[in-house]
N, C-alpha and C positions, 0 to 999 in steps of 0.2 A: 504494500500500500504506500501511496505518497500522501502524507498528511501535512497539514498546516496547523499552527497554533499561534495564539496571541496571548501574551501574559501582561498583566497590568495591576499594580497595587497603588494605594493612595499616595504614598510618598514617591514611588517610582525609583527606589534606590536598591533595596535588598530583595524583597519578596519577588519582584518582577524577574530578576535575573536568576534567582535560585529556582523558581518554578520552571523557567526556560531550560536550565541545565538539567533538572530532573526529568523533564519530558524528553529531551534529546537522548539522555542515557537510556531511559525506558524504551524508547522507540528503537534505538540501535540494538538493544538486547533482544527485542521481539522480532527483529529482522525487517523493520519498516524504515522508510525514509521520512524525515520530518524537517520542516523549516519553521523556525519560531520568529515571530515579530514581537520584539519587546517594546511595549509602549511605555518606556520609563522616562525618568527626568532628563536623560541625555538625548531624548528624541528617539525616533525609530526609523528603520529602513523598511518601507512598505514592500509587500509582496509584488513580484513582477507579474505582468499579465500571463506569462507562460506558467509560472508557479500556480496561479489561480486556476488556469485552464486545466492543468494536469492533476490537480489535487483530487483525492478521493473523499476527504472529509476534513473538518477543522475542529480544533479544540479551543474554546474561549475560556481561559483560566484567568479570571479578573475579578477584582473587588470594586472596580470603578467601571464607568461606561466605556466600552470598547469603541474607539474612534473609527469612523467610516465602515460601519458594520454592513452596510448595503453591498459591499464587495463580495460578501459570502452567501448571498441569498440562494445561490445555486448549489450549495454544498450541504450535506448532512452535518449537523452541528451538535457538539457536546459542550455543555456549559457547566462551569464549576468555579469555585474560588481558588485563589492562588495557593492557599494552605493545602487544599486538596491535591493540587498539582505537585506540591513539594513532598507531601507525605504519601500520596497514592497515585503517582504518575503511571505505573503499569496498568492500574485499573482504568484510568482515563484513556490510555492507548487502546486497551481492549474494547472500551465502549465506542471509541471512534471507528475502529475496524468493524465492529458489529453494525454500527449505524451506516457505514458505507456499504456493507453487504446487503443490509435491509432496504436501503433507499439510495441506489446508485446515483452518482452525480448526473445532472442533466435530465433527471426523471421529472415527475410531475411536481416539481418544486415551484412552478409558477414564476420562474425567474423573470420572464418578460413583463408580467404584470407587476411583479415586485419592483423591477427596475423603473417602471413608469411612475411608481409612487415614491421613488427615492427622495425627492426633494421635500416631501411632506411626511416622510416616514417618522414614526414615533419610536423612540429608543426604548429598549427593554433591558432590565438588569438581572433578571432571574425569574424562576417559575412562580414564586410566591410574592404576595404583597410586601411582606417583611423584607425579603431580599431586594426587591425593587427599590423600596424607600431607602434602605441602607446603601444601595449602589448609587442612588441619586445624591445622597448626602456625602458619601465618600468621594464622588466626583468633584463636588464643590470644594471639599477639604483638600483634595490633591492639587487643585489649581491655586489654592490659597497659600500652601506651604512655602513655595519660593518667595512670595511677597513677605511672608512672616519671617523667613530666615534673613532675607536681605534687609528688610526694614528694621528688624530687631537688632541685628549686628551693627547696622549703621548708628542706631540710637545708642547702643552700648558703647561703641567707639567714641561717639560724641561725648558721653558722660565721662569715659575714661580720660579723654583729652582735656575736657573743660570743666569737669565737675558737674554735680547735679544742678547747679544754678544755671547751666547752659540753656536750660529750657526757657529761661526768661530773656535770652539774648534777642536783640532786634533782628529782623529779617536780613538775610545776607544780601538781598537786593538793595537794601538801604545803606548797609554799612559792612564792608568786607575789606580786610587788609591781607595782602598776600604774605606778609611776614609775621602775622599774628596767629599763634596757635589757637587763641580763643575764636577767631573767625573761622578757622578750619573746623574746630569742634562744633561751632554753630551750623556750619554747612552740613556736616555729617548728620547732626541731630535733626535738622530740618528736612534733609532728604529722607531719612528714616521715618520721620513723622508722616511725610507725604505717602511713602510706601505703605505705612500702616493704615493711612486713611482709605486705601483701596481694599482693605481686607473684606469688609462687609459687602461692598458692591460686587467684588469678584466671587465671593462665596455665593451670594444670591444669584448672580448671573449664570454661574456654571451649574448650580443645582437645577435652575430652569432649563438650561441647555441639555442636561442629562435626561430630563423628562421629555422635552418636545423639540430638541434640536435647535438650529440657528434662529428660527423665528422667535424663540422665547428669550434670546440673549438680551435684547434691549429692554423688554419689560422686567427681566430679572435684575439687570444692572441698575436701572432707574429705581426699582423698588428697594434695592440695597442702599442707594444714595438717599432715598427718603428715610430709610431706617436710621442712617447716620444723622440726618438733619433733625429728626425728632428724638434723637438719643435713645433709640431702641436697641442699638448694639447688635451683637451676634444673634441674639434671639430674634430680633426683627429681620435680620438677613436671612435666617433659616425660614421664617414665615413667608417673607416676600418671594424667596426663590421657589418654594413649594407652590405658593399661590399662582405665581406667574407661569410656572411650568404646567400646572394643572389647567389653568385658563386657556393657554395656547393649545394644549393637548385637546381640549374640548372644542375649541374653535376650528381645529384642523378637520373635524368631522363634518363641518358645514359643507353642503353641496353648493359651491359657488357657481354663478353663471360663467360660461366659458369665456366671456369677454374680460372678466377680472381674475380668472383662475391663475393666470400667469403672474399677477402681481400680489397674490395673496401672501406668499412667504416673505416678500421683501418690503411690502408696504402695509397691507391691510392688517395682518396679524401683529406685527410690531407696534403699529399705530394704536389699534384698538386695545391691545394688551397693555401697552404702557399707560394709556389714559385710565384704564380701569384699575390696574394695580397701583398706580401712583395715587389715585383718588382714595382707594381703600386704605393704603398705608397712611396717608395724610389725615384723613378725617374719621376713620373707623377704628382700626386696630393699632395705629402707631402709638398713641398715648398710653393705652393699657400695657403694651409691650415695653414701653419706656419705664413704666412704673415697676414692672417685673425686673428689668435690668437694674434700676436704682436699688431695689430691694436686695438683689444679689450683691451689688457693690457694698451696701451697708452691712450685709452679713459677712462678707469677706473682711471688711475693715474691723468688724467686731470679734473676729476669731483671735484668740490668744491663748497662751499657756497650754494646758492639756488638750483643749479642743483642737488647737493647731497641730499638735503632735499626733493626735489620733487621725486627723485629716491627712497628714503626711504619710502615716502608715497605710491608710486606705488607698491613697493614690499609688503608693508603692506596690500594693497587692494588685491593683488594676494594671499597672505598667508591665508586670511580670506574668500576668495570667495568660495572655495569648500573644505577647511579644510582637506587637505590630498589628494585631487584629482589631476588631471593633471595640473591645473593652479597653485595650491600650490606647486606641485613638480617642476614645471618649475622655479618658483622663488627660491626654495631651491637649485636646481641644478645649477642655475646661480651663487648663492652665493658660493657654494662649488667649482665650476669651477674657480671662482675668487681667491680662496685661493691658488691655484697652482701658481698664478702670484706673490704672496708674496708682493703685493703692499699695501700701507696703506689704500687706498680706498676699496680694497677687504676686509680688516679686518672690516672696518666700515659697509660694506654691510652685512657681515656675522652676525655681532651683531644686525643689524637692522632686518634682516630676522628672527633670532631666537626670538627676543623680540616680534615682531609682531605675530609670531606663538604661543607664550605663552598666548597672550592676550585673544583670544576667549574663551577657557575653563575657565580661571580665571574670565572673565566677567560674564559668565553664572553661575558660582559658587557663585559669589557675588550677582547676581540678585535673585537667588533662596533662598539665605540667608536673604536678606533685605526684599523682598516682597514674602513670601511663598505662599500667597493666589492666586497669579497669575499663579502658576504652579501646575501641578498634583503631586501626591505622587511619581510616578515613576520619574518625572523630578527633584523633590527635592532630590531623592536618587542619580540620575545621577549628580546633582549639588555637592553633597558631594564628589563624586569621582573626579569631574572635578578640584577640588583644586590641587590634586596631579598630575593629568594629565597635567594641565596647567603649573605647576611648573617644570614638567619634559620635557616640550617642545613637548607634544603630542597634536597637534591641533585637532586631531580627537575626543577629549573629548567633543567638542561642537556639534558634528554631531547629536546626538539624539534631541537636541533642534531645530536645523536647519531643520531636517526632519519633525518635528511636526508642525513647524510654520515658513516656509522659508521666507515669505514676510516681516515678522517683524524682525526675528532674523538675517538673513544673512546681510541685509544692516546695521544693528546696529553693528554687529561684524566687518564689513569692515571699518566702520567709526573709531572705536576704534583702530583697527590695523594700519590704515593709520596714525593716530595720534602718535601711538607708534613708527612706523618706521621712521617717520619724526623727532620726538624728539630724538630718538637714534642717528640719523645722526647729528642732530644739536648739541648734547652734545659731539660728537666726541668719543662715546664708540666704542671700538674695540674688536674683538673676533677671536682667532685662532682655537678654537675647534668648529667643525661643529654641535655639539649636546651637551646635558647635562643640559639645562635649568638652573634653579636656583642653581644647584649643581656646576656649573663652574663659578659662579659670582666672586670668588677670582681670577680667571684667566682673567677677563675682564678689559680692559682699561677704566677708569672712571666708576667704578661700581655704584657709587651713581647716576650719570646721567642716567645710564642704568635702574636702578630700578625705578627712577622717571618716565621714559618713559613708563615702563610697567604699573605702577600704574595709570598714567594719561589715557592711552588707555583703561585700565580695567574699570575705572570710567566712561569714555565716553560711552563705549558700554553698560555697565550695566544700566546707566541712560536712554539711548535711548530705550533699550529693555523694561524697566519698564514703560516708558511713552507710548510706542506704545501698549503694552499689556493692560495697564490700559484703554486707549482709546477704544481698542477693546472690553474689558469687559463691559464698559459703554454702548457702542452701542448695544451689545448683550442683556444687561439687559433692555435697553429701548425698543428694539424690542419685548422682551418677555412680557414686561408690556403692550404694546399697542395691542398685538395680541388677548387677550381675548375679547376686545371690538368689534373686527371686526365681529364676528358672530351676536352679538346683533344689530349692526348697519345694517347688511344685513337683518336681520329679520324685523327690524323696517321699512326699505325701502320697 
């Protein structure tokens, strides 16, 4: 069989390429050819027309909306999440082969009719409502992350160079000196602030895009801008994106007269959608959502002492639970959303989340270094790579270990990350940059306490993993030793 696959995760950094590698290995072992298009943060190389024409089936392993999915309307399709591809690639290959045999390419797939509807096609994210909504939200988050990283780091660099008072500096268009470090600090801070100002519109726009394609972009972006204008924040952006996508999705079903059918996606849908969503956000739900956002800000500012430490532990548990999956992303999104409130507690939360996310790969790297015999050669190789992944705040570096032994590895990693999150809160470490790992430590408030929290959590997780795996090996060895005597005992009986 000649198979195609597309892999895509919200961050487009780790899961995307790990899933691609797993599918390539599984296809080769099964004797099939496969070409994988990785729709990651570094961009992608689309399939050639020849590859699309020759393919027997395609696997869509994605947690976000696959771009240009109309290319595959003629192919039997298997849909799954990226974690399924990482941990169960052979099964997906088998499903793709079975799908190709049951519904050969070029059959009654209705490719001509589907192609005619390409421009107004409605995107899908999975078989169920829950998976669709999650896919829409993760698509929005995936487009936001580069803005978050760039804007957050620019703001952090501005503070590092000019101090926290740089936020009160005049606009660089009014006063800028090429020889003044304060002017450069103000420039960095103001650039970062502009990038951060785009977070909510981008989130809203691409959630709408995931639901109803390009005609929903303008209503989504404008709805997000209104959310910013009425101070509804990220909650308003989520609401406006879902509303805009749903509205355009519904309007696409209209039977437009042939005279205006051609301008529906470029004029009618964006115009009507923008007017309706903008009006709803301004005069109906904008103020209630702003009140919810204000309440969240007040709650964050009120957290202190043991409550903050417990929150740090909870966020740590979430970061390690699925290592880049929806629970991990929920904790991360909560921390990033808090940054827009500019409260001290939000900075504590961001530091706690990043520290807890760094701990799982570092713990597995340490465990594979200290007790090599407990791990396979492939795991030891992954362990060497996990040092850098953990230091870079790429929690997905621990996934290969969790996939191979989830019952021992995942609880161990959750314990260590909970310790790290709680200690980071207790030490009062703060962070304005939403990403960067060890490379933004100079920009962290109380960096010594931050590093102590990471080391402590890493040691806890590594120790528990080693103990649990050692016990497991002893039980396995004992069972192997006892088993040869069983036949002799049976024969004697």
